[in-house]
N, C-alpha and C positions, 0 to 999 in steps of 0.2 A: 501497500499501499503506498503512498505516495504521500511523504511530507508535509504539514500544509505551507512547510518554505520551498516549496514546486509553484504553489500561489502568489505572484509577485506584485506589487502594485495593488490595485484597485480592485482588483478579484480576489488578494489575499484579505483586503479591509471586510468588501461585502460576503464573503462568503470562508474565510477564509473559520468563522465561527460552527457556521455545517461540521466542519472537520472533528468538535467536541461534540455532537449531540449526540445523543445513545444512540442514532441508524447509522450513524458514519462507524459508530465505535464497536456493530452488531456486524458490520459491512469491512470492517479489520478485520476482524476474527476469523469472518468468512476467508477470506480471502488469503489466508495466513494457514488455515486447516487445508485447502489447496489446494495450496503448495506444500503444507505435509504432505498431502499426501501424492503428490510426484505427480501432479497435474500441471499441462502445460499449460498458461495463463495470457491473453493478446491485451492489449500492448504488454510489450516489456515495462516495468513500472515508472522507472523512469518517462517514460511517452502518456501515461493515461490520463495527464492535463497536457498536455501538447495544443490540442484548443484552444486553452486561456494563456499558454507559454506565447503563442505568436501571435493571438491576437487582443492585446488589451484591449479592459474593457472601457476606454477611453478612445477607444481605434473604431469600434465595431462599427458598420455600416447595412450588416447584411447579415443576417444565421438563417445559416440550412443544419437543418434538423435529421438526425438521420437516430435510428432504434437502437441495434448495435454493434459492433465493431467486425469484421472479416473472423470470419477463424480459423484460417491458411495459415499456413506460418510465410513470414516475412510480410503476410498484406497488413497487416492492424498498424495503425503506428499516432493515435492518438486524430487524428483527423476524422470525419465523418465525409465516406463515402473516397475518400482516396487511400490507393498504398506505395509503400518505400519506390522506389526512384527499381525501376527494371522488370516489376512483378507487370505480369499481365490485366491488361488492363477486367475488372468486373462489369457482367453484362449492366448493368445499374449507370453504372458512371460512361459505358457507351453510349448509352443511349443519352444521359446530360451532353455529351460532348454532340451528337449527331443534334440535338435542339441547341445549342449553341451556335454550334455553324448554321444551320436554318433560319435561325434567330437572327443572331449578328456579322454573317458571312463572313465570318473568320475562318479556317482552317487548322486543326487543332495535331497538335506533331507523336502525339499517343503515346506523350506519358502521361501515368494514371496521379501522381504525385502533386496535389494539387496546394503546395505549400507552401505554390506566390501568391494564391485567394485568400490565405491566414495573414498572411502578412500584408494583404493592404487594407485587414478591416474585414472583411468574412469568416466567421465564426462558425466552424465544420461541429455543429458538435454534437456526441449520439447521445440517447437518454439515457441512457445502457451501456458505463465508461470499460467496462474488461467483457469477458466472455472464457471458454473452456476451450482449446484447439479442438473441431471438430466435433463443436458440443452447440448449435446456435441456438443463442437463446436463454443460455447456460447458468449465466448470471444475473437475470432478469430479477427479479419486485426481490435480491437481495439489500438494497435503498440508495442505490444507485442514482433510480429515477424522480427520489424527492429530490436527491442535489442538483441530479440539472433543471426541474421546473425549478429552481431557488434558481439556478445560476441567468434562466427566463424569465423569471421576476428581476432579478438586479437589473438585467438590461432594459427591462418594462422600468423600470421605473429612475433609472440614472443616466438614461439613453436619450437623443430624441432625433425622429427620422433615421429607422430604422424598418431593414426590407425583413418580413419572416418568409422566407420560402422555407411552404409545409405542404410537404407532397406525400401524399398515403394517407388515409384514416387516422394512420397514429398520432402524427404531426401534428396535424388537421386540427386535435382533440386541445392541443396546447396555445389554438386561438382565442381560447375563454382565458390565458393570464392575460393577454396584450390586453393594451389597451390603440383602438386602433383610431384615437380621436391624435395622436400624437407618434405612429408608426406605421407602418405602411404595411396587410398583411396580405399576401397571394397564396393562394391554392390550388394541388393538382391533383392527377395522381400523382402516384404513387411513380417513379422511373423505371421500375421492374418489367423483365420482357412480360408479364405478365397482367399490367396491369396502363404500359407506358403507355399502346395504340388506346387507350379509353379518357385522351384529352391530356397527357403529359405532352405528346409532338402535337407543335401546334401551340402553346400556353405562353412562349416568348417571354417569359420569366424575369429572364437575363438584359432584353433592351429594358421590359418595365421599371426592373430597380436599377436600374444607371438614368433613366428620363426619373423616374426620382428625386435619386442623390442629387441628380444636377438641379431641379429644381427647391431642394433642402437647400443648396450652394457649398456643397460637397464633391469631389471631385469622384469620377465611377471609376468602376473596377474594373478592369482587365484582363475579363472572361479571357482570353489567348493564350493557352498552355504550349 
């Protein structure tokens, strides 16, 4: 389990107290027990809070919410939908790239590493921040959801003019936590191959997000990788 020190700046100020809550202490014990049982957990400990490390609270312009980290070797590194360099781009991310190409007319390089987005102010937040290797959803309902909900509330309260991209029914439930008078919420089906043709393709979320940011006097995101 990552230490509180890995949340820095304003994230530490607003989310640090969550790490002392009973639910987080129980989560820490759960993760320690899983490791003691010889289970491999992704992402590695130092990368669990990567989304917060790459996107300081005061820099947040866009929030993309995922559900679980990838559960294959070398994939997850703490940013939702993103994989480490050299790893094959997963199907949902392939579809995200397709929509970007048609929406804003750029060609993507084929790298599935989304760190450049995070460094521009795109908070790539998974609802559950860890997973057991080859066991999708294995760390759900252990406390991470409460922590990620707290992060969404912090962005909602402390920032203004943020674009929330909520894809799929799970992410869309989080809209109830967001003040849509001060933020923009865009929803669409999930980009997975199972649902992308039901309206993710053609949602134009990337151009809409940039148009909103510009209207707020903020610099747009360079989505091209």
